[in-house]
Phi, psi and omega in degrees: 000134176293151179257073180273153181236137174238128179266124178243123181251163173083015178269125183287158178300317178299322179292318177301320179298316179294321178298314180296320177299312181297317180298318180293323177296327182273354176091021181223197179247178183302313183297316180295320180296314181292320176302317180294321177298319179295314179300318179300318180292317183289311185276345175072030177300141182285325179230117180291143176242104185265015180286161183280149176295305179217168179293338180284334184262068183288349181260357189231139175267168180294151178287134181287140175289145181277161176300145177291148179293155180297130179240106184300324179295314179296321179299316180298318178296318179297318179295324177297313178298315181298314182289328179285336180256007181300329180293341180276348180282123183293146176269125180278146178292156183299331180290349177290343183248018177278160179300319181296321182290333180274311185262343181062230181275355184285126179256000000 
């Protein structure tokens, strides 16, 4: 693995403390935790797996699985299921989309 560095500025001390806590709970260090978050965001894994690869790699989290490639057949099947079950989706009343219903008392 290349030893590349990314400088991130503007992170508050309380946030760094929370990052370190989370990394320690997951069994790694700050760099491994942040690397895993970036991979999760880039590769789009639905559920992050922060467990360690091996006991020897205490600084590294498991590699995230990549998004599955687009499958036109599966997409067509998914759309068929969605359109056939559309009648089961409840219709929301028009007041569900008013400004007041969304923001409440917040101005």
